[in-house]
NUVEXKOL-196336 format. One record per residue (C-alpha): residue number from 1; chain; z, y, x. Coordinates in steps of 0.02 Angstrom, whole numbers, plus 50000, padded with zeros to 5 digits. Layout:
N
BAMI  pos  unit     pz     py     px
BAMI  NUM     A      Z      Y      X
...
//
This chain:
368
BAMI  pos  unit     pz     py     px
BAMI    1     A  60420  54255  57624
BAMI    2     A  60318  54334  57485
BAMI    3     A  60380  54498  57409
BAMI    4     A  60507  54529  57547
BAMI    5     A  60532  54684  57654
BAMI    6     A  60374  54779  57702
BAMI    7     A  60339  54927  57816
BAMI    8     A  60349  55041  57663
BAMI    9     A  60491  54971  57558
BAMI   10     A  60642  54858  57571
BAMI   11     A  60653  54701  57467
BAMI   12     A  60786  54784  57358
BAMI   13     A  60672  54933  57324
BAMI   14     A  60527  54816  57285
BAMI   15     A  60632  54719  57161
BAMI   16     A  60695  54880  57080
BAMI   17     A  60516  54944  57059
BAMI   18     A  60464  54782  56976
BAMI   19     A  60614  54785  56860
BAMI   20     A  60582  54967  56814
BAMI   21     A  60417  54923  56730
BAMI   22     A  60475  54755  56661
BAMI   23     A  60363  54658  56779
BAMI   24     A  60368  54483  56848
BAMI   25     A  60313  54430  57022
BAMI   26     A  60277  54258  57094
BAMI   27     A  60188  54177  57239
BAMI   28     A  60108  54006  57258
BAMI   29     A  60022  53908  57394
BAMI   30     A  59908  53757  57403
BAMI   31     A  59822  53674  57548
BAMI   32     A  59673  53792  57533
BAMI   33     A  59736  53950  57449
BAMI   34     A  59883  54068  57432
BAMI   35     A  59916  54174  57279
BAMI   36     A  60023  54327  57241
BAMI   37     A  60040  54371  57057
BAMI   38     A  60116  54520  56968
BAMI   39     A  60130  54523  56778
BAMI   40     A  60164  54685  56684
BAMI   41     A  60087  54798  56551
BAMI   42     A  59910  54853  56592
BAMI   43     A  59964  55036  56596
BAMI   44     A  60049  54997  56762
BAMI   45     A  59898  54918  56849
BAMI   46     A  59887  55051  56988
BAMI   47     A  60071  55025  57034
BAMI   48     A  60051  54836  57024
BAMI   49     A  59900  54833  57140
BAMI   50     A  59987  54945  57267
BAMI   51     A  60141  54833  57272
BAMI   52     A  60034  54676  57289
BAMI   53     A  59934  54750  57433
BAMI   54     A  60090  54815  57519
BAMI   55     A  60176  54645  57504
BAMI   56     A  60027  54551  57573
BAMI   57     A  59967  54663  57715
BAMI   58     A  60127  54753  57769
BAMI   59     A  60257  54615  57773
BAMI   60     A  60375  54637  57922
BAMI   61     A  60457  54464  57923
BAMI   62     A  60635  54517  57965
BAMI   63     A  60736  54386  58059
BAMI   64     A  60875  54377  57929
BAMI   65     A  60751  54355  57787
BAMI   66     A  60662  54216  57882
BAMI   67     A  60828  54131  57918
BAMI   68     A  60876  54140  57734
BAMI   69     A  60713  54058  57680
BAMI   70     A  60723  53925  57816
BAMI   71     A  60895  53874  57753
BAMI   72     A  60822  53855  57578
BAMI   73     A  60681  53748  57648
BAMI   74     A  60804  53635  57737
BAMI   75     A  60899  53612  57574
BAMI   76     A  60737  53567  57485
BAMI   77     A  60698  53440  57622
BAMI   78     A  60867  53361  57594
BAMI   79     A  60827  53342  57409
BAMI   80     A  60657  53264  57441
BAMI   81     A  60721  53091  57393
BAMI   82     A  60738  53152  57214
BAMI   83     A  60550  53184  57206
BAMI   84     A  60465  53025  57269
BAMI   85     A  60303  53066  57178
BAMI   86     A  60287  53228  57275
BAMI   87     A  60326  53137  57437
BAMI   88     A  60193  53006  57398
BAMI   89     A  60061  53140  57367
BAMI   90     A  60101  53215  57536
BAMI   91     A  60092  53043  57617
BAMI   92     A  59922  53007  57538
BAMI   93     A  59852  53166  57615
BAMI   94     A  59925  53136  57788
BAMI   95     A  59862  52956  57791
BAMI   96     A  59696  52984  57704
BAMI   97     A  59629  53136  57795
BAMI   98     A  59593  53190  57972
BAMI   99     A  59595  53378  57993
BAMI  100     A  59664  53523  57893
BAMI  101     A  59700  53430  57731
BAMI  102     A  59810  53309  57826
BAMI  103     A  59932  53450  57865
BAMI  104     A  60088  53439  57755
BAMI  105     A  60134  53565  57622
BAMI  106     A  60314  53516  57653
BAMI  107     A  60350  53562  57833
BAMI  108     A  60454  53438  57936
BAMI  109     A  60622  53502  57997
BAMI  110     A  60560  53501  58178
BAMI  111     A  60425  53627  58130
BAMI  112     A  60543  53733  58026
BAMI  113     A  60659  53756  58175
BAMI  114     A  60517  53833  58276
BAMI  115     A  60461  53960  58147
BAMI  116     A  60486  54145  58184
BAMI  117     A  60416  54314  58135
BAMI  118     A  60281  54316  58270
BAMI  119     A  60211  54148  58213
BAMI  120     A  60207  54206  58032
BAMI  121     A  60118  54368  58078
BAMI  122     A  59988  54274  58180
BAMI  123     A  59954  54160  58031
BAMI  124     A  59947  54295  57898
BAMI  125     A  59846  54429  57990
BAMI  126     A  59675  54341  57991
BAMI  127     A  59694  54298  57806
BAMI  128     A  59730  54480  57762
BAMI  129     A  59583  54548  57863
BAMI  130     A  59467  54442  57757
BAMI  131     A  59531  54530  57599
BAMI  132     A  59450  54695  57649
BAMI  133     A  59300  54686  57532
BAMI  134     A  59404  54646  57377
BAMI  135     A  59510  54803  57363
BAMI  136     A  59413  54926  57470
BAMI  137     A  59512  55088  57443
BAMI  138     A  59678  55011  57492
BAMI  139     A  59611  54905  57635
BAMI  140     A  59476  55017  57711
BAMI  141     A  59577  55040  57870
BAMI  142     A  59577  54854  57909
BAMI  143     A  59456  54797  58044
BAMI  144     A  59293  54721  57983
BAMI  145     A  59288  54536  58024
BAMI  146     A  59177  54392  57975
BAMI  147     A  59241  54270  57845
BAMI  148     A  59356  54138  57918
BAMI  149     A  59272  53971  57942
BAMI  150     A  59348  53841  57827
BAMI  151     A  59442  53710  57930
BAMI  152     A  59356  53541  57928
BAMI  153     A  59435  53390  57847
BAMI  154     A  59366  53214  57854
BAMI  155     A  59423  53078  57736
BAMI  156     A  59461  52919  57834
BAMI  157     A  59583  52818  57728
BAMI  158     A  59737  52736  57798
BAMI  159     A  59916  52685  57765
BAMI  160     A  60086  52767  57760
BAMI  161     A  60249  52670  57737
BAMI  162     A  60424  52742  57732
BAMI  163     A  60576  52630  57711
BAMI  164     A  60722  52719  57628
BAMI  165     A  60885  52676  57539
BAMI  166     A  60803  52688  57368
BAMI  167     A  60824  52540  57250
BAMI  168     A  60647  52571  57187
BAMI  169     A  60475  52554  57265
BAMI  170     A  60352  52697  57246
BAMI  171     A  60169  52659  57282
BAMI  172     A  60006  52756  57277
BAMI  173     A  59827  52693  57295
BAMI  174     A  59699  52830  57322
BAMI  175     A  59515  52855  57364
BAMI  176     A  59403  53004  57403
BAMI  177     A  59314  53110  57274
BAMI  178     A  59167  53176  57378
BAMI  179     A  59105  53353  57349
BAMI  180     A  59262  53429  57276
BAMI  181     A  59248  53583  57165
BAMI  182     A  59078  53627  57239
BAMI  183     A  59007  53477  57146
BAMI  184     A  59055  53534  56973
BAMI  185     A  58992  53384  56877
BAMI  186     A  59092  53263  56984
BAMI  187     A  59245  53376  56978
BAMI  188     A  59239  53382  56788
BAMI  189     A  59208  53195  56780
BAMI  190     A  59359  53154  56886
BAMI  191     A  59468  53267  56777
BAMI  192     A  59407  53173  56623
BAMI  193     A  59432  53007  56714
BAMI  194     A  59613  53051  56745
BAMI  195     A  59639  53086  56560
BAMI  196     A  59547  52926  56517
BAMI  197     A  59661  52820  56627
BAMI  198     A  59816  52924  56590
BAMI  199     A  59980  52832  56604
BAMI  200     A  60153  52905  56630
BAMI  201     A  60332  52848  56617
BAMI  202     A  60391  52688  56535
BAMI  203     A  60471  52789  56395
BAMI  204     A  60390  52924  56289
BAMI  205     A  60445  53005  56126
BAMI  206     A  60261  53002  56074
BAMI  207     A  60182  53155  55996
BAMI  208     A  60020  53245  56045
BAMI  209     A  59968  53253  56226
BAMI  210     A  60076  53107  56285
BAMI  211     A  59927  52995  56325
BAMI  212     A  59990  52849  56221
BAMI  213     A  59809  52796  56190
BAMI  214     A  59759  52804  56374
BAMI  215     A  59703  52647  56465
BAMI  216     A  59855  52636  56578
BAMI  217     A  59976  52649  56432
BAMI  218     A  59885  52519  56327
BAMI  219     A  59837  52398  56466
BAMI  220     A  59987  52413  56581
BAMI  221     A  60142  52510  56527
BAMI  222     A  60152  52432  56355
BAMI  223     A  60132  52259  56431
BAMI  224     A  60246  52265  56583
BAMI  225     A  60421  52337  56556
BAMI  226     A  60458  52310  56741
BAMI  227     A  60361  52469  56778
BAMI  228     A  60459  52631  56775
BAMI  229     A  60302  52737  56789
BAMI  230     A  60117  52706  56811
BAMI  231     A  59993  52849  56807
BAMI  232     A  59826  52913  56872
BAMI  233     A  59822  53069  56981
BAMI  234     A  59696  53180  57067
BAMI  235     A  59694  53322  57194
BAMI  236     A  59530  53417  57206
BAMI  237     A  59483  53539  57346
BAMI  238     A  59327  53639  57389
BAMI  239     A  59232  53500  57478
BAMI  240     A  59329  53341  57441
BAMI  241     A  59469  53269  57337
BAMI  242     A  59580  53120  57299
BAMI  243     A  59594  53007  57148
BAMI  244     A  59709  52860  57124
BAMI  245     A  59856  52778  57037
BAMI  246     A  60040  52793  57080
BAMI  247     A  60174  52674  57019
BAMI  248     A  60363  52654  57022
BAMI  249     A  60447  52485  56998
BAMI  250     A  60578  52367  57067
BAMI  251     A  60543  52288  57238
BAMI  252     A  60513  52116  57163
BAMI  253     A  60372  52182  57053
BAMI  254     A  60283  52279  57190
BAMI  255     A  60144  52154  57225
BAMI  256     A  60104  52140  57039
BAMI  257     A  60102  52329  57020
BAMI  258     A  59974  52343  57160
BAMI  259     A  59868  52208  57077
BAMI  260     A  59874  52303  56912
BAMI  261     A  59825  52467  56995
BAMI  262     A  59678  52382  57080
BAMI  263     A  59627  52297  56918
BAMI  264     A  59624  52460  56820
BAMI  265     A  59529  52556  56955
BAMI  266     A  59399  52419  56968
BAMI  267     A  59381  52404  56779
BAMI  268     A  59322  52583  56749
BAMI  269     A  59182  52553  56875
BAMI  270     A  59112  52410  56769
BAMI  271     A  58985  52457  56634
BAMI  272     A  59051  52418  56461
BAMI  273     A  59236  52422  56505
BAMI  274     A  59252  52602  56442
BAMI  275     A  59187  52634  56266
BAMI  276     A  59127  52795  56186
BAMI  277     A  59285  52817  56082
BAMI  278     A  59393  52815  56239
BAMI  279     A  59277  52937  56328
BAMI  280     A  59272  53058  56181
BAMI  281     A  59462  53054  56169
BAMI  282     A  59477  53091  56356
BAMI  283     A  59350  53232  56346
BAMI  284     A  59442  53310  56199
BAMI  285     A  59609  53294  56290
BAMI  286     A  59536  53376  56446
BAMI  287     A  59464  53523  56350
BAMI  288     A  59628  53544  56255
BAMI  289     A  59727  53549  56418
BAMI  290     A  59609  53679  56494
BAMI  291     A  59617  53794  56344
BAMI  292     A  59806  53775  56326
BAMI  293     A  59835  53817  56509
BAMI  294     A  59724  53971  56499
BAMI  295     A  59831  54039  56356
BAMI  296     A  59955  54086  56493
BAMI  297     A  59909  54253  56571
BAMI  298     A  59985  54197  56736
BAMI  299     A  59881  54038  56741
BAMI  300     A  59726  54135  56688
BAMI  301     A  59747  54264  56828
BAMI  302     A  59773  54126  56957
BAMI  303     A  59617  54039  56891
BAMI  304     A  59515  54198  56914
BAMI  305     A  59574  54216  57095
BAMI  306     A  59542  54035  57139
BAMI  307     A  59369  54035  57063
BAMI  308     A  59320  54191  57160
BAMI  309     A  59381  54110  57321
BAMI  310     A  59289  53948  57280
BAMI  311     A  59128  54007  57197
BAMI  312     A  59121  54192  57236
BAMI  313     A  59129  54229  57049
BAMI  314     A  59226  54186  56892
BAMI  315     A  59134  54065  56780
BAMI  316     A  59173  54073  56594
BAMI  317     A  59277  53934  56520
BAMI  318     A  59129  53888  56408
BAMI  319     A  59034  53838  56565
BAMI  320     A  59162  53704  56607
BAMI  321     A  59183  53647  56427
BAMI  322     A  58995  53621  56416
BAMI  323     A  58999  53520  56577
BAMI  324     A  59133  53408  56501
BAMI  325     A  59034  53385  56340
BAMI  326     A  58881  53329  56438
BAMI  327     A  58970  53187  56528
BAMI  328     A  58914  53012  56481
BAMI  329     A  58982  52837  56504
BAMI  330     A  58857  52812  56645
BAMI  331     A  58927  52966  56734
BAMI  332     A  59104  52896  56725
BAMI  333     A  59051  52724  56789
BAMI  334     A  58948  52801  56930
BAMI  335     A  59093  52913  56982
BAMI  336     A  59216  52768  56979
BAMI  337     A  59098  52662  57084
BAMI  338     A  59078  52804  57210
BAMI  339     A  59266  52832  57221
BAMI  340     A  59317  52652  57252
BAMI  341     A  59178  52628  57379
BAMI  342     A  59270  52747  57497
BAMI  343     A  59408  52684  57614
BAMI  344     A  59575  52648  57532
BAMI  345     A  59728  52755  57562
BAMI  346     A  59892  52663  57529
BAMI  347     A  60059  52754  57530
BAMI  348     A  60230  52682  57491
BAMI  349     A  60409  52746  57493
BAMI  350     A  60577  52667  57454
BAMI  351     A  60605  52480  57470
BAMI  352     A  60436  52439  57548
BAMI  353     A  60473  52262  57611
BAMI  354     A  60368  52182  57474
BAMI  355     A  60222  52304  57479
BAMI  356     A  60064  52202  57519
BAMI  357     A  59974  52234  57682
BAMI  358     A  59841  52369  57689
BAMI  359     A  59706  52241  57730
BAMI  360     A  59747  52130  57580
BAMI  361     A  59741  52277  57459
BAMI  362     A  59582  52347  57536
BAMI  363     A  59495  52179  57513
BAMI  364     A  59518  52194  57325
BAMI  365     A  59395  52339  57329
BAMI  366     A  59288  52297  57480
BAMI  367     A  59274  52108  57478
BAMI  368     A  59104  52102  57564
//
């Protein structure tokens, strides 16, 4: 419902104003933050800010616009089977957390059918009131309120299984990354750890950035053609995060895929299993990805907004690059040990008949 009709302009007028200055608008949402972006030449900054503020604080949520978006959401829900990796990531959150982070980004159809303009206004209003201090001249008439308390989330681990008509089995093993973005060293370390483990699809045309020298490609994908995909993933939030491995294979290879995922997660927690060459390659790949992403003005502007919401300031990119350079092999081993000492979260989708029991997989990490 971003950039729709407001109290001051219709959606058509808004679109025409954006087109008139050659601008581009977009909106995004994560479990912790929402973002509205407007790209155009800097000469039009006053007009851009006014449109952004109007779109955020003066949205009217017309019934026909809501209905139009709900129909699109239902269509996306129907196509969910074509994105099993996205479904698994949702399942890992719902099974692994208790509290706000367990809430789905993809709303179930039962919830969609209950949505209306009043509910949307009640959700948006408190978020907008907290914007008052950021753009004072345009928001000075908003009531002064204290900052919203961040909803609590507790990582508990757990299991999610969903049997479907798929001929494949999709599995994810995940653990908690304690501290989230507020523990910068750990957050940087887990980003490097993901590059170190890497992985991907069973086929790659090679070339730079494909991770062909990552541990999961060398140790797993190049050795087991039964795997369609096998890759490390992470999701980091303000106070917590997730790290794990997700795999896609035929049902008859499911048990072996779980064993391989457990083996690789346990290996990086053993001193000597990761050498300096591997770490330096992962650190270089991480820095390259950061710098390449920040070449995009859209990504850069979103990064500024998210850092201000997280840290209260924007830290220069050199700050994070330095943190990456300072990571050692001991840091990686310590982080891996910490991660796998948390409760396991196991999620599976597709043909799940041959997925091992939660208890048997958990014992691989917590045998004592």
